[in-house]
C-alpha positions as CSV (number, residue, x, y, z in Angstrom):
1,M,90.1,-62.9,-117.7
2,P,89.7,-64.8,-121.0
3,V,91.7,-63.5,-124.0
4,R,89.8,-62.9,-127.1
5,C,91.2,-64.0,-130.5
6,N,90.8,-60.6,-132.0
7,D,92.9,-59.0,-129.2
8,M,95.7,-61.6,-129.7
9,K,95.9,-60.9,-133.5
10,V,96.2,-57.2,-132.8
11,W,99.0,-57.7,-130.3
12,L,101.0,-60.0,-132.6
13,Q,100.7,-57.5,-135.5
14,T,102.1,-54.7,-133.4
15,A,104.6,-56.5,-131.2
16,V,106.5,-58.6,-133.7
17,P,107.6,-55.8,-136.0
18,R,108.9,-53.9,-132.9
19,L,110.8,-57.0,-131.8
20,R,112.4,-57.4,-135.2
21,K,113.5,-53.8,-135.3
22,A,115.0,-54.0,-131.9
23,S,116.9,-57.2,-132.7
24,L,118.2,-55.7,-135.9
25,A,119.3,-52.6,-134.1
26,C,121.1,-54.8,-131.5
27,L,122.9,-56.7,-134.2
28,L,124.0,-53.6,-136.0
29,A,125.2,-52.0,-132.7
30,A,127.1,-55.2,-131.8
31,G,128.6,-55.3,-135.3
32,G,129.5,-51.7,-135.1
33,V,131.1,-52.1,-131.7
34,A,133.1,-55.1,-132.9
35,G,134.1,-53.2,-136.0
36,C,135.2,-50.2,-134.1
37,G,137.1,-52.3,-131.6
38,E,138.8,-54.2,-134.3
39,S,139.8,-51.0,-136.1
40,T,141.1,-49.5,-132.9
41,N,143.2,-52.5,-131.9
42,T,144.6,-53.2,-135.4
43,P,148.3,-52.2,-135.5
44,P,149.3,-49.7,-138.2
45,A,150.6,-51.0,-141.4
46,P,154.3,-51.8,-141.6
47,A,154.8,-49.1,-144.3
48,Q,153.3,-46.4,-142.0
49,R,155.5,-47.5,-139.1
50,S,158.6,-47.4,-141.3
51,A,157.7,-44.0,-142.6
52,V,157.3,-42.6,-139.2
53,E,160.6,-44.0,-138.1
54,L,162.6,-42.6,-141.1
55,K,165.4,-40.2,-140.3
56,T,164.8,-37.0,-142.3
57,A,166.5,-33.7,-143.0
58,V,165.0,-30.4,-144.1
59,V,165.8,-28.9,-147.5
60,E,167.1,-25.4,-146.7
61,M,168.5,-22.2,-148.1
62,R,172.1,-21.7,-146.9
63,E,175.0,-19.4,-147.6
64,V,177.8,-21.4,-149.2
65,D,181.1,-20.8,-150.9
66,L,181.1,-20.3,-154.6
67,A,183.7,-22.8,-155.8
68,Y,185.7,-23.7,-158.8
69,T,186.3,-27.5,-158.8
70,T,189.1,-29.3,-160.5
71,E,190.7,-32.7,-160.2
72,A,194.0,-33.3,-158.4
73,V,196.4,-36.0,-157.3
74,I,197.9,-36.5,-153.8
75,E,201.7,-36.5,-153.6
76,A,204.2,-36.6,-150.8
77,V,206.4,-33.7,-150.0
78,R,209.0,-36.0,-148.6
79,Q,209.3,-39.2,-150.6
80,S,212.6,-41.0,-151.3
81,T,214.2,-44.2,-152.5
82,V,217.1,-45.5,-150.4
83,S,219.8,-47.2,-152.5
84,A,222.9,-49.3,-151.8
85,Q,226.3,-47.5,-151.7
86,I,228.4,-50.6,-151.5
87,A,228.4,-54.1,-153.0
88,G,227.4,-57.1,-150.9
89,R,224.8,-59.6,-150.2
90,I,221.6,-58.5,-148.4
91,V,221.5,-60.3,-145.0
92,E,218.7,-58.6,-143.2
93,L,215.4,-56.8,-144.2
94,R,213.7,-55.4,-141.1
95,F,210.6,-53.8,-142.7
96,D,208.2,-54.4,-145.4
97,V,205.6,-52.5,-147.4
98,G,203.1,-50.7,-145.1
99,D,205.3,-50.7,-142.0
100,R,205.9,-47.5,-140.1
101,V,209.6,-46.6,-139.6
102,K,211.1,-44.1,-137.2
103,R,214.0,-41.9,-138.1
104,G,217.3,-43.6,-137.6
105,E,216.0,-47.2,-137.4
106,V,217.9,-49.8,-139.4
107,I,215.8,-51.0,-142.4
108,V,218.4,-53.0,-144.4
109,R,221.7,-54.7,-143.6
110,I,224.3,-55.7,-146.2
111,D,227.1,-58.2,-145.6
112,E,230.0,-56.0,-144.2
113,R,232.8,-58.6,-143.9
114,A,234.6,-57.3,-146.9
115,A,234.3,-53.8,-145.7
116,T,235.5,-54.8,-142.2
117,Q,238.6,-56.4,-143.8
118,A,239.3,-53.2,-145.7
119,V,239.1,-51.2,-142.5
120,A,241.6,-53.5,-140.8
121,A,244.0,-53.2,-143.8
122,S,243.8,-49.4,-143.7
123,E,244.4,-49.3,-140.0
124,A,247.5,-51.5,-140.4
125,Q,248.8,-49.2,-143.1
126,V,248.3,-46.3,-140.8
127,S,250.3,-47.9,-138.0
128,E,253.1,-48.6,-140.5
129,A,253.1,-45.1,-141.7
130,V,253.1,-43.7,-138.1
131,A,256.1,-45.9,-137.2
132,T,258.0,-44.6,-140.4
133,A,257.1,-41.1,-139.5
134,N,258.4,-41.4,-136.0
135,N,261.7,-42.8,-137.3
136,A,261.9,-40.0,-139.8
137,R,261.4,-37.4,-137.1
138,A,264.1,-39.0,-134.9
139,Q,266.5,-39.0,-137.9
140,F,265.7,-35.4,-138.6
141,E,266.4,-34.4,-135.0
142,R,269.8,-36.2,-135.1
143,S,270.6,-34.6,-138.4
144,K,269.9,-31.1,-136.9
145,A,272.2,-31.8,-134.0
146,L,275.0,-33.0,-136.3
147,A,274.5,-30.1,-138.7
148,A,274.9,-27.7,-135.7
149,Q,278.3,-29.2,-135.0
150,R,279.1,-29.2,-138.8
151,F,279.5,-33.0,-138.9
152,I,277.1,-33.3,-141.9
153,S,276.4,-31.1,-144.8
154,Q,273.4,-28.9,-145.3
155,A,272.2,-31.2,-148.1
156,A,272.0,-34.2,-145.7
157,L,270.0,-32.1,-143.3
158,D,267.6,-31.0,-146.0
159,K,267.1,-34.7,-147.1
160,A,266.3,-35.7,-143.5
161,E,263.8,-32.9,-143.2
162,A,262.1,-33.9,-146.5
163,D,261.9,-37.5,-145.4
164,Y,260.2,-36.5,-142.2
165,K,257.6,-34.3,-144.0
166,A,256.9,-37.1,-146.5
167,A,256.3,-39.5,-143.7
168,Q,253.9,-37.1,-142.1
169,A,252.0,-36.6,-145.4
170,R,251.8,-40.4,-145.8
171,V,250.3,-40.8,-142.4
172,S,247.7,-38.1,-143.2
173,A,246.8,-39.9,-146.5
174,L,246.5,-43.3,-144.9
175,L,244.4,-41.8,-142.1
176,A,242.0,-40.4,-144.7
177,G,241.9,-43.8,-146.4
178,A,241.1,-45.5,-143.1
179,G,238.3,-43.1,-142.5
180,Q,237.0,-43.7,-146.0
181,A,237.0,-47.5,-145.4
182,A,235.2,-47.0,-142.1
183,T,232.6,-44.9,-143.7
184,E,232.1,-47.4,-146.5
185,R,231.6,-50.1,-143.8
186,G,228.9,-47.9,-142.3
187,F,227.1,-48.0,-145.7
188,A,226.4,-51.7,-145.0
189,T,223.8,-50.6,-142.4
190,I,221.0,-48.5,-144.1
191,V,218.9,-46.4,-141.8
192,A,215.7,-44.4,-142.3
193,P,216.4,-40.8,-143.1
194,Y,213.1,-39.6,-141.6
195,S,210.0,-41.1,-140.0
196,G,207.5,-42.4,-142.4
197,V,205.9,-45.4,-144.1
198,V,207.5,-48.0,-146.4
199,S,205.7,-47.8,-149.8
200,A,207.8,-50.2,-151.8
201,R,210.5,-52.9,-151.3
202,H,212.7,-53.5,-154.3
203,V,214.9,-56.4,-153.1
204,E,214.6,-59.8,-151.5
205,L,216.7,-61.3,-148.7
206,G,219.9,-62.9,-150.1
207,E,220.1,-60.8,-153.3
208,M,223.2,-59.0,-154.3
209,A,223.3,-55.3,-153.8
210,T,225.4,-53.0,-156.0
211,P,226.1,-49.3,-155.7
212,G,223.0,-47.4,-156.9
213,K,220.6,-50.3,-156.6
214,P,217.2,-49.3,-155.1
215,L,216.4,-51.0,-151.8
216,M,213.3,-49.4,-150.3
217,T,211.0,-46.5,-151.0
218,G,209.1,-44.5,-148.3
219,F,207.3,-41.3,-147.7
220,D,206.3,-39.1,-144.8
221,P,202.5,-39.3,-144.3
222,S,202.5,-36.0,-142.3
223,T,203.7,-34.0,-145.3
224,L,201.2,-34.6,-148.1
225,R,199.8,-32.2,-150.7
226,A,197.3,-32.1,-153.5
227,V,198.5,-31.0,-156.9
228,A,195.9,-29.6,-159.3
229,T,196.2,-28.2,-162.8
230,V,194.3,-25.0,-163.2
231,P,193.6,-22.9,-166.4
232,Q,195.4,-19.5,-166.4
233,T,192.0,-17.7,-166.7
234,R,191.2,-18.9,-163.2
235,M,194.5,-18.1,-161.6
236,A,193.7,-14.5,-160.6
237,D,190.5,-15.4,-158.7
238,I,192.2,-18.4,-157.0
239,Q,195.2,-16.3,-155.9
240,S,193.0,-13.5,-154.6
241,A,190.8,-15.8,-152.6
242,G,193.6,-18.0,-151.3
243,R,191.3,-20.6,-149.8
244,A,190.4,-24.1,-150.9
245,R,189.0,-27.4,-149.7
246,I,190.2,-30.8,-150.7
247,E,187.8,-33.7,-151.2
248,I,189.1,-37.3,-151.0
249,P,186.3,-39.4,-152.5
250,S,188.0,-42.8,-151.7
251,A,188.3,-41.8,-148.0
252,R,185.1,-39.8,-147.9
253,Q,186.9,-36.9,-146.4
254,W,186.9,-33.1,-146.8
255,L,190.1,-31.3,-145.7
256,D,191.0,-27.7,-145.4
257,S,194.2,-26.8,-147.1
258,K,196.9,-25.3,-144.9
259,Q,198.7,-23.5,-147.6
260,L,198.1,-22.7,-151.3
261,V,201.1,-22.3,-153.6
262,V,201.0,-21.5,-157.3
263,V,203.9,-22.9,-159.1
264,P,205.5,-20.0,-161.1
265,S,205.4,-21.7,-164.4
266,A,202.9,-22.5,-167.1
267,D,202.4,-25.2,-169.8
268,P,202.6,-23.4,-173.2
269,R,200.5,-26.1,-174.9
270,T,197.6,-26.4,-172.4
271,H,197.9,-22.8,-170.9
272,T,197.6,-24.2,-167.4
273,S,199.5,-23.9,-164.2
274,R,200.0,-26.2,-161.2
275,V,198.7,-25.4,-157.8
276,R,200.0,-27.1,-154.7
277,L,197.8,-27.4,-151.6
278,D,199.3,-28.7,-148.3
279,L,197.1,-31.2,-146.4
280,P,196.8,-31.2,-142.6
281,A,199.1,-33.5,-140.8
282,N,196.3,-35.6,-139.3
283,A,194.8,-36.8,-142.6
284,Q,193.9,-40.4,-142.4
285,G,193.6,-42.9,-145.3
286,V,195.4,-40.6,-147.7
287,Y,198.6,-41.6,-149.5
288,P,200.5,-40.5,-152.6
289,G,198.7,-41.2,-155.9
290,V,195.2,-40.9,-154.5
291,F,192.6,-39.1,-156.6
292,A,191.2,-35.9,-155.2
293,R,189.1,-32.9,-156.0
294,V,190.0,-29.4,-155.1
295,H,187.3,-26.8,-154.5
296,F,188.7,-23.3,-154.8
297,S,186.6,-20.8,-152.9
298,L,185.7,-17.8,-155.1
299,G,183.0,-16.0,-153.0
300,K,179.7,-16.5,-151.1
301,A,176.2,-17.1,-152.3
302,T,172.8,-18.5,-151.0
303,R,171.8,-21.8,-152.5
304,L,169.1,-24.4,-151.9
305,L,170.8,-27.5,-150.4
306,V,169.8,-31.1,-149.8
307,A,171.7,-33.6,-147.7
308,R,174.1,-35.7,-149.9
309,E,173.1,-39.0,-148.3
310,A,169.5,-38.4,-149.3
311,V,170.2,-38.5,-153.0
312,V,169.4,-41.7,-155.0
313,R,171.5,-42.0,-158.1
314,R,170.5,-44.5,-160.8
315,S,172.4,-44.0,-164.0
316,E,171.5,-40.5,-165.1
317,L,168.6,-40.2,-162.7
318,N,168.9,-38.2,-159.5
319,A,166.0,-38.5,-157.0
320,V,165.1,-38.1,-153.3
321,Y,162.4,-39.5,-151.1
322,V,160.2,-36.6,-149.9
323,V,158.4,-37.4,-146.7
324,D,154.9,-35.8,-146.5
325,A,153.0,-34.7,-143.4
326,Q,151.7,-38.2,-142.7
327,G,155.2,-39.6,-142.8
328,A,154.9,-41.4,-146.1
329,P,157.9,-41.2,-148.5
330,Q,157.4,-40.4,-152.1
331,L,160.1,-40.7,-154.8
332,R,160.7,-37.4,-156.6
333,Q,163.2,-36.6,-159.4
334,V,165.5,-33.6,-158.8
335,R,168.1,-31.7,-160.8
336,L,171.3,-31.2,-158.8
337,G,174.1,-28.7,-159.1
338,D,177.5,-28.5,-157.5
339,V,178.6,-30.3,-154.4
340,V,179.2,-27.5,-151.9
341,D,180.7,-29.4,-149.0
342,D,180.7,-32.8,-147.3
343,R,177.1,-32.5,-146.1
344,G,175.1,-30.8,-148.9
345,V,174.6,-30.6,-152.6
346,E,172.9,-27.8,-154.5
347,V,169.3,-28.4,-155.8
348,L,168.4,-26.7,-159.1
349,A,164.9,-28.0,-159.5
350,G,162.5,-30.5,-157.9
351,L,162.4,-29.4,-154.3
352,R,161.3,-26.4,-152.2
353,A,162.8,-25.0,-149.0
354,G,161.2,-26.6,-145.9
355,E,160.4,-29.9,-147.4
356,R,161.7,-33.0,-145.6
357,V,163.7,-35.8,-147.3
358,A,164.6,-39.2,-146.0
359,L,168.3,-39.7,-145.2
360,D,168.1,-43.5,-145.8
361,P,166.8,-44.0,-149.4
362,I,166.9,-47.8,-149.0
363,A,164.6,-47.8,-146.0
364,A,162.4,-45.1,-147.6
365,G,162.1,-47.2,-150.8
366,M,161.1,-50.3,-148.8
367,A,158.5,-48.3,-146.9
368,S,157.1,-46.8,-150.1
369,S,156.9,-50.3,-151.7
370,S,155.1,-51.7,-148.6
371,A,152.6,-48.9,-148.7
372,S,151.9,-49.4,-152.4
373,A,151.5,-53.2,-151.9
374,A,149.1,-52.6,-149.0
375,A,147.0,-50.1,-151.0
376,T,146.8,-52.6,-153.9
377,A,145.7,-55.5,-151.7
378,D,143.1,-53.5,-149.8
379,P,139.8,-53.3,-151.8
380,A,138.6,-50.4,-149.8
381,A,141.7,-48.4,-150.8
382,R,140.8,-49.1,-154.5
């Protein structure tokens, strides 16, 4: 059947627009599918992943001890300096600073040859005195027998008796001298009076020791205490509570005091008294002279607390990274109060109970910076 020109024109006018619309719809659909697929397969931004993986803690209301905090110094209950008691050259040093010593172990030896010769001389004198005493006793026995037969006078008998007693006294004196010489020889070997740690060595090998010269200083690490100076206005509350915790900043430790003793004296100029707090025997990394803080417990109260490791300190600024519901950290300034224990610090302003904070401020800061950079680089975010 022949096609007329008018019919062809009508078909082109109606079919071409329909084809164009269909092609445009297909292109849009393909682009939409590609866009959706690309959006679905694109991994999340690094900042979002980091925020999700941040370790967080909840800001909470908790009952804590009301405390009065003051500075203190650690001292040893048993600390002593061992000194020489005889003169002589130092021939042996068995321990040095930092070494642990058991009770009775030899720590220093002094040349004892002179002391040994003195002991030998004393023993020889004792032997001589004993022989003289034996002779005097025999003479006295003979004199008694002769006096019984009236061959000698009473005066001769009395003299023999006196000689015998004098010989006995000389033996006793020389025995004491020999014991003293032996004791002095023992001073050449210096032993530890108790188990502890050597904190100072005052001599070198080969030096001359004289009586009274310090040799070594040591202390017992199992008997340490913190000594704090407290105003007299606080003494009544501290004595009535009788509890305290000791903070060692250098060792990052909090220790419970075993015993609290108030020294029964006061400084008339500062109106303060000293308080001694015994540390537990298992305290590690603590030694005399270390700075400490003592937190005296005065009661109980409910406070808003945040984890100590979550706090960022920059000069006078205190802040935390608050993690929102999407896991993104945001830096927020806070006002802090007292440190209540080794885990928490009081929050006075800037946070509410139930909010979550990042426990690793460095990682949270990196995640926050990455999120800000990504938002700045993305035109759609602007």
